[in-house]
C-alpha positions, 0 to 999 in steps of 0.5 A: 816765402823767405827761402829765396833771399836765403838762397840768394845769400848762399849763392853770393857767398859761394861765388865770393868764396870762388873769387877769393880762393883762386888767383887765376879764377874767372871771378878775380877782382877788377883793377883798383880803378874800378869801384868795388861796388861793380865787382860785388854786383857782378858776382851777385848777378853771375851767381843768380844767373847760374842759380836760376839756370839762365847761364852755365859756368862757361857762359858766366866766365865769357860774359864776366871777362867781357864786362870787366874788360869794358869796365877797365877801359871806362866803358859801361857794360852789363852781364844781362845784355852780354848773356843775351847776345851770347844766346841770341846774337844781334838779331831779332831775338835779342829783345826777347832774350833780354826780356826773358833773362831780365824778368826771371832775375826780377822775380828772384828778388824779394821786391820785384822792380816795377816795369815802366817802358816809357821811363826812357822818355824822361829828361836826364837829371844832369844837375845830379850827375854834375854835382856827384861825379862818383854817382855818374861814374858808377851809373855809367859803368853799370849802365843804370840811368837815373830816370828822375831825381826830385831834390835827392829825396825821391829817385828812380833807378832804371836797368834791364838788370835788377841786381845792378839797379839794386846795387846802385840803389844801395849805394845811393841810399848810403851815400846820399844819407851820409851827405845830406842826412836824408834817406832817399826813397828810391824806386827800381824800374825795369826797362825793356831792351829798346828803352834801356838802350835809348836811355843809355845813349841819352844819359851816357852817350853810349850805344849798347 
């Protein structure tokens, strides 16, 4: 039962070692303007994609380059949709490709995110975003909308990428506890491609 998290840590450590050891590596750090949390989440996602035979090293190199270029321009990006487009293009197979990758990634986590398609219908927590611009920036760049926020005690984090949602959850837990003294209860929710795309447009005014 504990083998998977251990492999997770080993894979992440291996990817980080690659990043540090080669200045010109495809896994080099993003610019200082981009929060370091994004780079860590990207490295972890790429490691898991390769570990679970969802992508080759070449696939990850292409996807990572596109994601980092978007981030440096202040545009949201996610490696799962990038890989799905690399595999399926923009046709009818895109939804199925995203779902296959997202589902396998979700089941590689110790706690599998709940899949709730109708979460996209919820109203964006505008007050939370306005009062916490750093949270809004992180969520926008990682394309991880906050589905709901009940007085910051209970939050719902949504994504097609369970590892990005996990990273945002950790960030919110640490920062909100530091600011309010309360450790929030955070639910990670996995969306289908269509619901996620609608939510990103609604929250971040970005088509994905």
